[in-house]
All heavy atoms as an XYZ file, in Angstrom:
980
protein
N     -18.079     13.499    -14.904
C     -17.228     13.196    -13.764
C     -17.008     14.477    -12.968
O     -16.800     15.548    -13.518
C     -15.909     12.622    -14.258
C     -14.903     12.461    -13.177
S     -13.306     11.804    -13.687
C     -13.096     12.351    -15.341
N     -17.011     14.367    -11.662
C     -16.829     15.508    -10.784
C     -15.553     15.303     -9.964
O     -15.595     14.821     -8.848
C     -18.052     15.656     -9.875
C     -17.988     16.938     -9.067
O     -17.201     17.828     -9.364
N     -18.819     17.019     -8.050
N     -14.416     15.679    -10.533
C     -13.121     15.497     -9.880
C     -12.652     16.836     -9.318
O     -12.477     17.799    -10.078
C     -12.107     14.952    -10.877
S     -10.430     14.882    -10.219
N     -12.411     16.926     -8.010
C     -11.968     18.199     -7.437
C     -10.603     18.659     -7.952
O     -10.336     19.859     -8.014
C     -11.942     17.938     -5.930
C     -11.944     16.459     -5.778
C     -12.585     15.881     -6.998
N      -9.741     17.736     -8.339
C      -8.434     18.131     -8.882
C      -8.600     18.716    -10.283
O      -8.027     19.761    -10.590
C      -7.439     16.955     -8.856
C      -7.093     16.615     -7.402
C      -6.186     17.281     -9.659
C      -6.196     15.412     -7.213
N      -9.401     18.070    -11.107
C      -9.656     18.625    -12.446
C     -10.285     20.011    -12.334
O      -9.930     20.923    -13.094
C     -10.566     17.692    -13.239
S      -9.796     16.118    -13.704
N     -11.188     20.184    -11.377
C     -11.809     21.490    -11.159
C     -10.784     22.517    -10.686
O     -10.797     23.662    -11.112
C     -12.955     21.385    -10.147
C     -14.195     20.709    -10.688
C     -14.795     21.447    -11.873
O     -14.968     22.682    -11.791
O     -15.090     20.791    -12.891
N      -9.891     22.110     -9.803
C      -8.870     23.027     -9.270
C      -7.940     23.522    -10.367
O      -7.426     24.644    -10.279
C      -8.073     22.338     -8.165
N      -7.727     22.725    -11.394
C      -6.838     23.141    -12.490
C      -7.381     24.344    -13.250
O      -6.631     25.030    -13.935
C      -6.595     21.978    -13.450
C      -5.766     20.899    -12.860
N      -5.516     19.724    -13.517
C      -5.117     20.787    -11.668
C      -4.758     18.938    -12.763
N      -4.506     19.562    -11.637
N      -8.657     24.621    -13.097
C      -9.265     25.776    -13.764
C      -8.898     27.088    -13.082
O      -9.022     28.146    -13.678
C     -10.786     25.610    -13.803
C     -11.223     24.424    -14.644
C     -12.715     24.232    -14.563
C     -13.144     22.974    -15.329
N     -14.587     22.722    -15.178
N      -8.444     27.004    -11.824
C      -8.050     28.199    -11.065
C      -6.559     28.437    -11.276
O      -5.728     27.977    -10.501
C      -8.375     28.024     -9.587
C      -8.030     29.251     -8.775
O      -7.543     30.254     -9.294
N      -8.287     29.179     -7.483
N      -6.236     29.181    -12.300
C      -4.836     29.380    -12.668
C      -4.050     30.173    -11.639
O      -2.823     30.110    -11.622
C      -4.754     30.038    -14.045
C      -5.247     29.120    -15.140
C      -5.097     29.715    -16.525
O      -4.415     30.750    -16.667
O      -5.673     29.143    -17.470
N      -4.710     30.886    -10.745
C      -3.982     31.677     -9.747
C      -3.246     30.799     -8.739
O      -2.311     31.258     -8.091
C      -4.933     32.619     -9.011
O      -5.830     31.884     -8.195
N      -3.635     29.545     -8.607
C      -2.982     28.627     -7.676
C      -1.848     27.831     -8.318
O      -1.102     27.147     -7.636
C      -4.010     27.658     -7.087
C      -5.068     28.327     -6.239
C      -4.462     29.010     -5.029
O      -3.775     28.381     -4.240
N      -4.709     30.294     -4.878
N      -1.727     27.903     -9.650
C      -0.724     27.118    -10.369
C       0.622     27.841    -10.330
O       0.727     28.991    -10.726
C      -1.173     26.845    -11.818
C      -2.423     25.952    -11.798
C      -0.050     26.186    -12.614
C      -3.041     25.711    -13.158
N       1.626     27.146     -9.837
C       2.973     27.704     -9.718
C       3.867     27.325    -10.900
O       4.804     28.041    -11.227
C       3.625     27.218     -8.423
C       2.870     27.556     -7.146
C       3.521     26.870     -5.962
C       2.805     29.052     -6.957
N       3.591     26.176    -11.500
C       4.399     25.666    -12.606
C       3.583     24.605    -13.317
O       2.775     23.910    -12.692
C       5.693     25.039    -12.060
C       6.500     24.298    -13.077
C       7.354     24.976    -13.933
C       6.410     22.920    -13.189
C       8.103     24.289    -14.884
C       7.153     22.223    -14.130
C       8.010     22.914    -14.981
N       3.805     24.476    -14.610
C       3.213     23.364    -15.342
C       4.072     23.039    -16.552
O       4.776     23.900    -17.076
C       1.774     23.652    -15.748
C       1.542     24.892    -16.562
C       0.060     25.152    -16.750
O      -0.709     24.230    -17.050
N      -0.349     26.384    -16.573
N       4.039     21.774    -16.909
C       4.686     21.355    -18.144
C       3.667     20.532    -18.928
O       2.472     20.592    -18.632
C       6.015     20.642    -17.879
C       5.888     19.366    -17.076
O       4.876     18.671    -17.117
N       6.939     19.034    -16.316
N       4.104     19.777    -19.891
C       3.177     19.043    -20.754
C       2.290     18.066    -19.991
O       1.181     17.778    -20.417
C       3.943     18.275    -21.846
C       4.649     19.158    -22.845
C       6.035     19.614    -22.367
O       6.471     19.234    -21.250
O       6.680     20.358    -23.116
N       2.780     17.551    -18.860
C       2.061     16.485    -18.166
C       1.671     16.784    -16.725
O       0.760     16.144    -16.196
C       2.912     15.203    -18.178
C       3.196     14.735    -19.582
O       2.237     14.490    -20.333
O       4.389     14.635    -19.954
N       2.348     17.701    -16.069
C       2.173     17.892    -14.632
C       1.885     19.348    -14.290
O       2.407     20.255    -14.922
C       3.424     17.427    -13.875
C       3.661     15.970    -14.082
C       4.444     15.391    -15.041
C       3.067     14.899    -13.361
N       4.371     14.026    -14.941
C       3.531     13.694    -13.923
C       2.178     14.842    -12.283
C       3.149     12.448    -13.449
C       1.803     13.593    -11.811
C       2.287     12.411    -12.383
N       1.077     19.516    -13.246
C       0.768     20.832    -12.692
C       1.246     20.848    -11.251
O       0.994     19.909    -10.488
C      -0.746     21.120    -12.756
C      -1.161     21.341    -14.214
C      -1.122     22.306    -11.883
C      -2.641     21.541    -14.417
N       1.928     21.897    -10.898
C       2.382     22.122     -9.528
C       1.568     23.290     -9.003
O       1.569     24.376     -9.591
C       3.868     22.463     -9.542
C       4.567     22.684     -8.217
C       4.523     21.425     -7.364
C       6.000     23.116     -8.463
N       0.837     23.066     -7.904
C       0.006     24.145     -7.379
C       0.022     24.168     -5.863
O       0.364     23.177     -5.211
C      -1.423     24.058     -7.911
C      -2.237     22.909     -7.413
C      -3.658     22.927     -7.986
N      -4.392     21.767     -7.538
C      -5.191     21.746     -6.469
N      -5.386     22.844     -5.764
N      -5.807     20.633     -6.107
N      -0.348     25.327     -5.347
C      -0.434     25.500     -3.904
C      -1.519     24.578     -3.365
O      -2.611     24.484     -3.927
C      -0.808     26.938     -3.563
C       0.212     27.956     -3.982
C      -0.294     29.352     -3.666
C       0.619     30.403     -4.258
N       0.087     31.753     -4.039
N      -1.210     23.937     -2.267
C      -2.206     23.080     -1.624
C      -3.214     23.931     -0.889
O      -2.909     25.040     -0.444
C      -1.516     22.114     -0.655
N      -4.400     23.397     -0.744
C      -5.438     24.107     -0.016
C      -5.379     23.789      1.473
O      -6.357     23.890      2.177
C      -6.810     23.820     -0.609
C      -7.115     22.330     -0.684
O      -6.298     21.519     -0.209
O      -8.170     21.986     -1.223
N      -4.216     23.388      1.928
C      -3.996     23.121      3.346
C      -3.420     24.361      4.015
O      -2.980     25.290      3.359
C      -3.046     21.938      3.531
C      -3.565     20.637      2.970
C      -4.782     20.118      3.708
O      -5.061     20.495      4.838
N      -5.534     19.268      3.052
N      -3.373     24.330      5.312
C      -2.963     25.472      6.108
C      -1.477     25.430      6.463
O      -1.074     26.041      7.429
C      -3.826     25.484      7.379
C      -3.773     26.802      8.091
O      -3.232     27.774      7.585
N      -4.333     26.831      9.275
N      -0.680     24.715      5.715
C       0.747     24.588      5.984
C       1.536     25.325      4.917
O       1.394     25.028      3.724
C       1.154     23.113      6.002
C       2.649     22.812      6.129
C       3.192     23.343      7.455
C       2.894     21.331      6.008
N       2.334     26.260      5.324
C       3.128     27.033      4.368
C       4.027     26.123      3.545
O       4.689     25.239      4.070
C       3.980     28.062      5.093
C       4.748     28.928      4.132
C       5.261     30.196      4.761
O       4.748     30.589      5.813
O       6.175     30.770      4.179
N       4.010     26.339      2.248
C       4.864     25.583      1.356
C       4.285     24.282      0.841
O       4.839     23.683     -0.076
N       3.182     23.830      1.413
C       2.563     22.569      1.005
C       2.136     22.689     -0.455
O       1.461     23.631     -0.841
C       1.352     22.330      1.893
C       0.713     20.967      1.892
C       0.226     20.437      3.071
C       0.542     20.219      0.736
C      -0.407     19.210      3.105
C      -0.082     18.991      0.763
C      -0.561     18.494      1.950
O      -1.186     17.285      1.983
N       2.546     21.718     -1.274
C       2.241     21.749     -2.702
C       1.602     20.439     -3.145
O       1.828     19.388     -2.545
C       3.519     21.965     -3.519
C       4.352     23.205     -3.220
C       5.651     23.169     -4.014
C       3.557     24.462     -3.528
N       0.820     20.532     -4.210
C       0.317     19.356     -4.912
C       1.000     19.288     -6.274
O       1.168     20.309     -6.935
C      -1.185     19.440     -5.173
C      -2.076     19.500     -3.965
C      -3.037     20.492     -3.863
C      -1.993     18.559     -2.949
C      -3.893     20.554     -2.784
C      -2.839     18.613     -1.857
C      -3.798     19.609     -1.783
O      -4.638     19.675     -0.706
N       1.363     18.101     -6.685
C       1.834     17.891     -8.050
C       0.881     16.876     -8.671
O       0.771     15.738     -8.195
C       3.277     17.394     -8.084
C       3.877     17.536     -9.450
S       5.677     17.472     -9.458
C       5.958     15.798     -8.939
N       0.178     17.313     -9.713
C      -0.930     16.543    -10.255
C      -0.772     16.349    -11.765
O      -0.305     17.249    -12.466
C      -2.238     17.296    -10.003
C      -2.442     17.590     -8.537
C      -3.297     18.813     -8.267
O      -3.389     19.716     -9.132
O      -3.870     18.873     -7.168
N      -1.169     15.193    -12.233
C      -1.161     14.982    -13.676
C      -2.220     15.887    -14.292
O      -3.274     16.117    -13.717
C      -1.442     13.515    -14.018
C      -0.928     13.150    -15.373
N      -1.557     13.542    -16.529
C       0.169     12.454    -15.753
C      -0.880     13.100    -17.572
N       0.181     12.424    -17.129
N      -1.904     16.432    -15.445
C      -2.836     17.338    -16.126
C      -4.100     16.616    -16.575
O      -5.173     17.190    -16.608
C      -2.159     17.984    -17.324
C      -1.057     18.947    -16.926
C      -0.333     19.452    -18.151
N      -1.200     20.301    -18.940
C      -1.077     21.624    -19.037
N      -0.112     22.248    -18.401
N      -1.906     22.317    -19.776
N      -3.957     15.339    -16.949
C      -5.109     14.541    -17.373
C      -5.679     13.819    -16.159
O      -4.977     13.574    -15.183
C      -4.689     13.496    -18.412
C      -4.144     14.065    -19.685
C      -3.682     12.925    -20.578
C      -2.896     13.415    -21.761
N      -2.254     12.313    -22.491
N      -6.925     13.458    -16.256
C      -7.533     12.670    -15.177
C      -7.114     11.203    -15.343
O      -7.756     10.422    -16.028
C      -9.052     12.789    -15.175
C      -9.650     12.087    -14.003
N      -9.768     12.688    -12.783
C     -10.098     10.827    -13.861
C     -10.290     11.824    -11.926
N     -10.492     10.684    -12.562
N      -5.998     10.866    -14.708
C      -5.492      9.497    -14.673
C      -5.521      9.023    -13.236
O      -5.382      9.817    -12.307
C      -4.056      9.437    -15.198
C      -3.824      9.933    -16.628
C      -2.334      9.906    -16.951
C      -4.601      9.087    -17.615
N      -5.647      7.726    -13.048
C      -5.733      7.188    -11.694
C      -4.583      6.267    -11.320
O      -4.518      5.799    -10.187
C      -7.068      6.469    -11.511
C      -8.252      7.410    -11.660
C      -9.588      6.746    -11.411
O      -9.621      5.639    -10.829
O     -10.606      7.349    -11.796
N      -3.653      6.005    -12.240
C      -2.600      5.034    -11.962
C      -1.272      5.472    -12.558
O      -1.223      6.099    -13.616
C      -2.988      3.666    -12.553
O      -1.936      2.753    -12.403
N      -0.199      5.097    -11.874
C       1.158      5.335    -12.372
C       1.521      4.371    -13.483
O       2.429      4.619    -14.267
C       2.165      5.143    -11.230
C       2.040      6.129    -10.130
C       1.332      5.985     -8.968
C       2.640      7.418    -10.059
N       1.447      7.106     -8.200
C       2.256      8.003     -8.837
C       3.471      8.135    -10.917
C       2.677      9.259     -8.458
C       3.886      9.394    -10.529
C       3.486      9.950     -9.316
N       0.835      3.243    -13.558
C       1.269      2.138    -14.393
C       1.155      2.377    -15.890
O       1.842      1.738    -16.661
C       0.543      0.851    -13.998
C       0.853      0.446    -12.585
C      -0.155      0.382    -11.643
C       2.152      0.158    -12.194
C       0.125      0.026    -10.336
C       2.442     -0.197    -10.890
C       1.423     -0.261     -9.964
N       0.341      3.301    -16.335
C       0.205      3.549    -17.759
C       1.019      4.725    -18.271
O       0.935      5.072    -19.447
N       1.829      5.344    -17.396
C       2.573      6.529    -17.809
C       3.708      6.187    -18.762
O       4.355      5.147    -18.634
C       3.153      7.250    -16.590
C       2.168      7.837    -15.597
C       2.923      8.571    -14.487
C       1.170      8.761    -16.258
N       3.945      7.081    -19.681
C       5.049      6.912    -20.626
C       6.357      7.380    -19.993
O       6.362      8.069    -18.963
C       4.773      7.729    -21.890
O       4.847      9.118    -21.596
N       7.446      7.052    -20.640
C       8.749      7.531    -20.184
C       8.776      9.062    -20.177
O       9.282      9.671    -19.238
C       9.861      6.971    -21.066
C      11.276      7.441    -20.741
C      11.645      7.126    -19.296
C      12.268      6.825    -21.714
N       8.208      9.684    -21.197
C       8.174     11.150    -21.256
C       7.395     11.740    -20.078
O       7.794     12.764    -19.507
C       7.563     11.618    -22.577
N       6.292     11.104    -19.676
C       5.519     11.594    -18.527
C       6.330     11.481    -17.239
O       6.284     12.373    -16.391
C       4.205     10.829    -18.405
C       3.202     11.221    -19.477
C       1.991     10.332    -19.519
O       2.162      9.087    -19.627
O       0.866     10.865    -19.449
N       7.097     10.395    -17.098
C       7.968     10.268    -15.927
C       9.101     11.283    -15.972
O       9.487     11.838    -14.939
C       8.518      8.842    -15.797
C       7.573      7.899    -15.117
C       6.954      6.882    -15.836
C       7.299      8.008    -13.764
C       6.092      6.008    -15.208
C       6.436      7.139    -13.121
C       5.825      6.131    -13.851
N       9.639     11.544    -17.140
C      10.686     12.572    -17.256
C      10.134     13.943    -16.880
O      10.793     14.719    -16.171
C      11.260     12.576    -18.671
C      12.119     11.362    -18.955
C      12.508     11.220    -20.418
O      11.888     11.873    -21.295
O      13.447     10.439    -20.694
N       8.924     14.249    -17.316
C       8.300     15.519    -16.953
C       7.931     15.577    -15.479
O       7.933     16.648    -14.876
C       7.080     15.793    -17.835
C       7.481     16.246    -19.216
O       8.504     16.901    -19.388
N       6.676     15.901    -20.210
N       7.643     14.422    -14.879
C       7.436     14.347    -13.429
C       8.709     14.808    -12.714
O       8.667     15.623    -11.800
C       7.071     12.913    -13.027
C       7.011     12.681    -11.544
C       5.844     12.933    -10.837
C       8.112     12.206    -10.842
C       5.776     12.725     -9.469
C       8.054     11.991     -9.476
C       6.888     12.248     -8.797
O       6.829     12.047     -7.442
N       9.851     14.298    -13.166
C      11.125     14.696    -12.569
C      11.381     16.183    -12.717
O      11.865     16.837    -11.787
N      11.055     16.745    -13.860
C      11.238     18.186    -14.069
C      10.332     19.000    -13.146
O      10.752     20.012    -12.589
C      10.975     18.535    -15.527
C      12.068     18.049    -16.457
C      11.761     18.389    -17.917
N      12.846     17.972    -18.769
C      12.928     16.780    -19.345
N      11.980     15.885    -19.170
N      13.964     16.478    -20.101
N       9.100     18.559    -12.987
C       8.177     19.262    -12.095
C       8.630     19.134    -10.640
O       8.552     20.094     -9.867
C       6.757     18.728    -12.270
N       9.124     17.963    -10.262
C       9.628     17.768     -8.904
C      10.844     18.657     -8.645
O      10.987     19.245     -7.569
C       9.964     16.301     -8.667
C      10.393     15.916     -7.265
C       9.335     16.284     -6.230
C      10.697     14.424     -7.216
N      11.707     18.768     -9.630
C      12.864     19.662     -9.509
C      12.408     21.102     -9.275
O      12.925     21.803     -8.403
C      13.734     19.569    -10.766
C      14.922     20.493    -10.728
C      16.060     20.155    -10.000
C      14.908     21.711    -11.397
C      17.155     21.008     -9.947
C      15.990     22.566    -11.349
C      17.113     22.220    -10.627
O      18.193     23.063    -10.567
N      11.414     21.553    -10.026
C      10.888     22.907     -9.859
C      10.295     23.074     -8.461
O      10.493     24.109     -7.817
C       9.843     23.203    -10.940
C       9.302     24.592    -10.890
C      10.376     25.620    -11.168
C       9.806     27.018    -11.217
N      10.817     28.023    -11.479
N       9.597     22.068     -7.969
C       9.023     22.125     -6.627
C      10.105     22.290     -5.568
O       9.956     23.073     -4.632
C       8.195     20.870     -6.351
N      11.210     21.563     -5.718
C      12.277     21.695     -4.726
C      12.915     23.079     -4.789
O      13.299     23.618     -3.756
C      13.358     20.604     -4.890
O      13.951     20.696     -6.176
C      12.772     19.220     -4.674
N      13.010     23.655     -5.986
C      13.523     25.025     -6.096
C      12.625     26.007     -5.350
O      13.096     26.910     -4.672
C      13.620     25.448     -7.560
C      14.767     24.835     -8.308
C      14.869     25.392     -9.720
O      13.822     25.662    -10.362
O      16.006     25.574    -10.179
N      11.321     25.834     -5.473
C      10.358     26.710     -4.806
C      10.442     26.530     -3.294
O      10.522     27.497     -2.542
C       8.927     26.430     -5.317
C       8.796     26.892     -6.772
C       7.883     27.104     -4.429
C       7.534     26.412     -7.472
N      10.446     25.276     -2.840
C      10.414     25.003     -1.406
C      11.704     25.367     -0.680
O      11.661     25.810      0.460
C      10.065     23.544     -1.148
C       8.601     23.195     -1.290
C       8.386     21.710     -1.097
C       7.762     23.993     -0.328
N      12.853     25.185     -1.320
C      14.098     25.437     -0.582
C      14.251     26.911     -0.203
O      14.952     27.213      0.754
C      15.309     24.902     -1.330
C      15.736     25.642     -2.546
C      16.959     24.941     -3.150
C      17.291     25.490     -4.511
N      18.376     24.744     -5.137
N      13.550     27.807     -0.867
C      13.564     29.224     -0.486
C      12.940     29.430      0.887
O      13.248     30.398      1.572
C      12.819     30.061     -1.524
C      13.511     30.097     -2.870
C      12.678     30.843     -3.895
C      13.311     30.750     -5.265
N      12.448     31.305     -6.308
N      12.063     28.528      1.301
C      11.398     28.615      2.600
C      12.174     27.884      3.694
O      11.756     27.866      4.845
C       9.981     28.063      2.489
C       9.144     28.866      1.524
C       7.839     28.190      1.200
O       7.421     27.240      1.849
N       7.158     28.675      0.177
N      13.247     27.249      3.316
C      14.170     26.581      4.222
C      13.541     25.529      5.145
O      13.754     25.532      6.360
C      14.937     27.624      5.047
C      15.731     28.571      4.181
C      16.509     29.614      4.972
O      16.426     29.641      6.211
O      17.212     30.388      4.313
N      12.800     24.589      4.588
C      12.332     23.487      5.441
C      13.488     22.548      5.761
O      14.501     22.529      5.059
C      11.292     22.789      4.557
C      11.746     23.067      3.167
C      12.376     24.438      3.205
N      13.342     21.791      6.833
C      14.353     20.789      7.166
C      14.218     19.562      6.269
O      15.210     18.916      5.958
C      14.225     20.389      8.634
C      14.650     21.497      9.574
C      14.681     21.055     11.026
O      14.123     19.988     11.374
O      15.273     21.796     11.828
N      13.007     19.230      5.894
C      12.728     18.061      5.055
C      11.568     18.372      4.126
O      10.792     19.288      4.360
C      12.303     16.845      5.914
C      13.364     16.264      6.781
C      14.185     15.287      6.001
C      15.162     14.599      6.948
N      15.996     13.668      6.285
N      11.447     17.542      3.096
C      10.264     17.559      2.244
C       9.804     16.125      2.094
O      10.560     15.265      1.635
C      10.568     18.147      0.863
C       9.351     18.145     -0.053
S       9.664     18.785     -1.717
C      10.570     17.432     -2.461
N       8.583     15.866      2.502
C       8.003     14.540      2.344
C       7.207     14.500      1.044
O       6.554     15.475      0.672
C       7.070     14.207      3.514
C       7.742     14.202      4.862
C       7.202     14.902      5.928
C       8.915     13.494      5.085
C       7.796     14.899      7.177
C       9.525     13.471      6.330
C       8.957     14.180      7.379
O       9.549     14.169      8.609
N       7.249     13.364      0.375
C       6.481     13.147     -0.845
C       5.553     11.969     -0.590
O       6.008     10.863     -0.278
C       7.400     12.852     -2.044
C       8.359     14.014     -2.270
C       6.557     12.576     -3.294
C       9.406     13.741     -3.330
N       4.253     12.220     -0.726
C       3.254     11.207     -0.411
C       2.313     11.043     -1.603
O       1.782     12.032     -2.112
C       2.440     11.610      0.836
C       1.394     10.570      1.163
C       3.356     11.852      2.022
N       2.118      9.818     -2.039
C       1.171      9.505     -3.110
C       0.240      8.401     -2.629
O       0.691      7.280     -2.401
C       1.911      9.075     -4.369
N      -1.019      8.740     -2.460
C      -1.998      7.745     -2.024
C      -3.135      7.651     -3.045
O      -3.440      6.601     -3.541
C      -2.549      8.068     -0.624
C      -1.389      8.177      0.367
C      -3.548      7.008     -0.172
C      -1.747      8.774      1.696
N      -3.766      8.783     -3.348
C      -4.825      8.901     -4.366
C      -5.993      7.946     -4.135
O      -6.508      7.340     -5.065
C      -4.246      8.747     -5.766
N      -6.409      7.805     -2.888
C      -7.597      7.010     -2.575
C      -8.810      7.909     -2.386
O      -9.869      7.636     -2.938
C      -7.368      6.173     -1.307
C      -6.309      5.118     -1.440
C      -6.708      3.947     -2.323
O      -7.884      3.812     -2.704
O      -5.812      3.153     -2.651
N      -8.656      8.969     -1.629
C      -9.779      9.875     -1.377
C     -10.177     10.606     -2.657
O     -11.359     10.772     -2.934
C      -9.402     10.883     -0.278
C     -10.537     11.741      0.170
C     -10.118     12.608      1.347
C     -11.257     13.476      1.811
N     -10.845     14.342      2.917
N      -9.190     11.060     -3.412
C      -9.426     11.689     -4.709
C      -8.649     10.868     -5.742
O      -7.431     10.962     -5.806
C      -8.959     13.163     -4.722
C      -9.211     13.781     -6.086
C      -9.644     13.962     -3.623
N      -9.332     10.057     -6.534
C      -8.641      9.166     -7.462
C      -8.185      9.876     -8.746
O      -8.644      9.587     -9.842
C      -9.684      8.088     -7.746
C     -10.990      8.794     -7.589
C     -10.774      9.807     -6.511
N      -7.284     10.809     -8.567
C      -6.644     11.516     -9.680
C      -5.162     11.462     -9.353
O      -4.761     11.802     -8.234
C      -7.135     12.972     -9.720
C      -6.558     13.796    -10.838
N      -7.366     14.442    -11.740
C      -5.289     14.096    -11.189
C      -6.604     15.111    -12.608
N      -5.330     14.914    -12.280
N      -4.349     11.046    -10.282
C      -2.926     10.855    -10.035
C      -2.283     12.150     -9.541
O      -2.268     13.154    -10.257
C      -2.246     10.365    -11.308
C      -0.801      9.912    -11.172
C      -0.655      8.814    -10.133
C      -0.294      9.432    -12.523
N      -1.815     12.126     -8.291
C      -1.187     13.310     -7.703
C      -0.300     12.902     -6.532
O      -0.413     11.804     -6.005
C      -2.248     14.310     -7.222
C      -3.054     13.846     -6.050
N      -4.040     12.888     -6.149
C      -3.023     14.209     -4.753
C      -4.591     12.692     -4.961
N      -3.970     13.479     -4.080
N       0.594     13.805     -6.154
C       1.421     13.619     -4.969
C       1.326     14.870     -4.100
O       1.089     15.966     -4.599
C       2.903     13.306     -5.298
C       3.024     11.996     -6.042
C       3.541     14.409     -6.077
N       1.514     14.658     -2.810
C       1.581     15.742     -1.842
C       3.050     16.008     -1.557
O       3.797     15.073     -1.256
C       0.896     15.340     -0.526
C      -0.550     15.019     -0.679
N      -1.533     15.828     -0.169
C      -1.186     13.980     -1.275
C      -2.715     15.301     -0.439
N      -2.521     14.172     -1.113
N       3.461     17.244     -1.651
C       4.823     17.652     -1.305
C       4.700     18.452     -0.020
O       4.203     19.579     -0.017
C       5.430     18.483     -2.431
C       5.403     17.800     -3.807
C       5.882     18.751     -4.885
C       6.237     16.546     -3.798
N       5.112     17.844      1.068
C       4.854     18.380      2.406
C       6.168     18.786      3.058
O       6.969     17.932      3.422
C       4.142     17.329      3.283
C       2.866     16.828      2.590
C       3.835     17.898      4.666
C       2.257     15.603      3.231
N       6.386     20.084      3.225
C       7.601     20.511      3.911
C       7.462     20.304      5.421
O       6.363     20.361      5.973
C       7.690     21.999      3.577
C       6.280     22.415      3.353
C       5.581     21.217      2.776
N       8.586     20.007      6.055
C       8.626     19.940      7.524
C       9.646     20.963      7.986
O      10.795     20.964      7.558
C       9.011     18.553      8.031
C       8.993     18.520      9.584
C       9.422     17.205     10.154
N      10.749     16.772      9.783
C      11.895     17.292     10.259
N      11.890     18.302     11.110
N      13.056     16.782      9.878
N       9.195     21.846      8.865
C      10.031     22.919      9.374
C      10.532     22.578     10.783
O      10.041     21.648     11.424
C       9.245     24.232      9.401
C       8.768     24.645      8.023
C       7.497     24.310      7.582
C       9.609     25.338      7.161
C       7.067     24.670      6.313
C       9.181     25.695      5.886
C       7.910     25.362      5.474
O       7.492     25.717      4.214
N      11.493     23.341     11.224
C      12.051     23.165     12.567
C      10.935     23.170     13.605
O       9.964     23.908     13.492
C      13.030     24.316     12.838
C      13.796     24.173     14.128
C      14.805     25.295     14.310
O      14.865     26.215     13.472
O      15.520     25.235     15.306
N      11.073     22.333     14.599
C      10.146     22.221     15.724
C       8.789     21.626     15.355
O       7.842     21.747     16.127
C       9.946     23.572     16.434
C      11.237     24.095     17.010
O      12.054     23.330     17.543
N      11.450     25.391     16.874
N       8.671     20.995     14.202
C       7.455     20.251     13.875
C       7.749     18.769     14.060
O       8.891     18.329     13.936
C       7.013     20.523     12.434
C       6.484     21.931     12.240
C       6.036     22.179     10.813
O       6.621     21.675      9.863
N       4.992     22.973     10.667
N       6.687     18.000     14.382
C       6.892     16.565     14.555
C       7.418     15.967     13.263
O       7.265     16.529     12.185
C       5.601     15.870     14.995
C       4.494     15.865     13.965
C       3.591     17.073     14.061
O       2.984     17.313     15.096
O       3.498     17.791     13.056
N       8.031     14.808     13.398
C       8.696     14.175     12.258
C       7.914     12.958     11.786
O       7.120     12.386     12.520
C      10.112     13.751     12.649
C      10.993     14.922     13.015
C      12.373     14.474     13.450
C      13.220     15.694     13.808
N      14.554     15.313     14.258
N       8.173     12.595     10.529
C       7.685     11.341      9.988
C       6.190     11.286      9.756
O       5.549     12.269      9.404
N       5.655     10.092      9.984
C       4.260      9.816      9.658
C       3.298     10.700     10.448
O       2.224     11.056      9.955
C       3.941      8.313      9.832
C       2.639      7.929      9.130
C       3.927      7.916     11.290
C       2.757      7.906      7.639
N       3.677     11.102     11.659
C       2.822     11.991     12.445
C       2.657     13.339     11.743
O       1.567     13.905     11.690
C       3.385     12.208     13.854
C       3.358     10.970     14.730
C       4.557     10.050     14.500
O       5.538     10.458     13.839
O       4.497      8.903     14.975
N       3.740     13.841     11.191
C       3.679     15.119     10.473
C       2.825     14.983      9.212
O       1.992     15.850      8.923
C       5.093     15.582     10.102
C       5.123     16.904      9.413
N       4.851     18.085     10.068
C       5.385     17.229      8.125
C       4.945     19.092      9.201
N       5.269     18.597      8.025
N       3.018     13.906      8.500
C       2.238     13.677      7.280
C       0.751     13.577      7.610
O      -0.085     14.177      6.929
C       2.735     12.414      6.549
C       4.152     12.653      6.013
C       1.776     12.009      5.433
C       4.859     11.401      5.551
N       0.415     12.841      8.658
C      -0.992     12.690      9.046
C      -1.606     14.034      9.431
O      -2.728     14.345      9.029
C      -1.107     11.700     10.205
N      -0.882     14.833     10.175
C      -1.408     16.152     10.555
C      -1.488     17.072      9.345
O      -2.425     17.843      9.196
C      -0.541     16.784     11.626
C      -0.703     16.031     12.952
C      -0.335     16.810     14.155
N      -1.068     18.050     14.237
C      -0.640     19.099     14.922
N       0.490     19.052     15.571
N      -1.347     20.195     14.970
N      -0.500     17.008      8.468
C      -0.482     17.888      7.299
C      -1.628     17.575      6.342
O      -2.206     18.482      5.756
C       0.858     17.773      6.575
N      -1.948     16.319      6.175
C      -2.992     15.946      5.232
C      -4.376     15.973      5.854
O      -5.366     15.808      5.149
C      -2.725     14.558      4.624
O      -2.627     13.597      5.672
C      -1.451     14.561      3.796
N      -4.429     16.192      7.170
C      -5.705     16.284      7.859
C      -6.121     17.736      8.056
O      -5.375     18.656      7.742
N      -7.306     17.958      8.590
C      -7.802     19.324      8.784
C      -7.102     20.052      9.932
O      -6.634     19.424     10.884
C      -9.286     19.111      9.118
C      -9.347     17.744      9.706
C      -8.272     16.948      9.018
N      -6.974     21.350      9.795
C      -6.549     22.199     10.895
C      -5.072     22.184     11.229
O      -4.704     22.477     12.359
N      -4.205     21.854     10.297
C      -2.768     21.849     10.607
C      -2.300     23.274     10.814
O      -2.560     24.147     10.001
C      -1.990     21.194      9.465
C      -0.562     20.934      9.813
C      -0.182     19.769     10.426
C       0.406     21.879      9.537
C       1.136     19.528     10.752
C       1.734     21.653      9.866
C       2.100     20.475     10.469
N      -1.582     23.558     11.930
C      -1.119     24.927     12.178
C       0.037     25.332     11.277
O       0.833     24.499     10.853
C      -0.673     24.883     13.648
C      -0.309     23.467     13.883
C      -1.209     22.637     12.990
N       0.126     26.602     10.986
C       1.234     27.156     10.206
C       2.493     27.113     11.030
O       2.449     27.219     12.257
C       0.918     28.574      9.790
C      -0.323     28.693      8.929
C      -0.467     30.106      8.473
N       0.331     30.324      7.305
C      -0.095     30.200      6.066
N      -1.329     29.861      5.854
N       0.700     30.413      5.047
N       3.660     27.006     10.380
C       4.910     27.026     11.144
C       5.150     28.385     11.769
O       4.712     29.402     11.248
C       5.974     26.725     10.081
C       5.340     27.044      8.797
C       3.860     26.876      8.961
N       5.817     28.386     12.918
C       6.106     29.634     13.628
C       7.220     30.389     12.948
O       8.085     29.898     12.380
C       6.503     29.348     15.058
C       5.535     28.485     15.783
S       4.464     29.526     16.740
C       3.254     28.370     17.242
């Protein structure tokens, strides 16, 4: 199997936090603060997760908010689609002052060429 997320986990320099089930790493997007939270195993669905995996998801999400709030975004969007790369993961997308809001921001953030905040 050739999964880009599984491959990315080998680059420890991008990993900001990890626990038994989840890895928090810098996104390869051009937006400051953009993070990925990915299951350590190659899973494709939320439906088979144990209670412990969900508890560790909450712990990883808490750590992500601690990291992001230092950058003072106005909002943090959480997006889980996993269609393009079928590995269980979420996008943690900060929105800063003077950036568009809502779905427009998410679409630009997850697409190519998103500008860095001023």
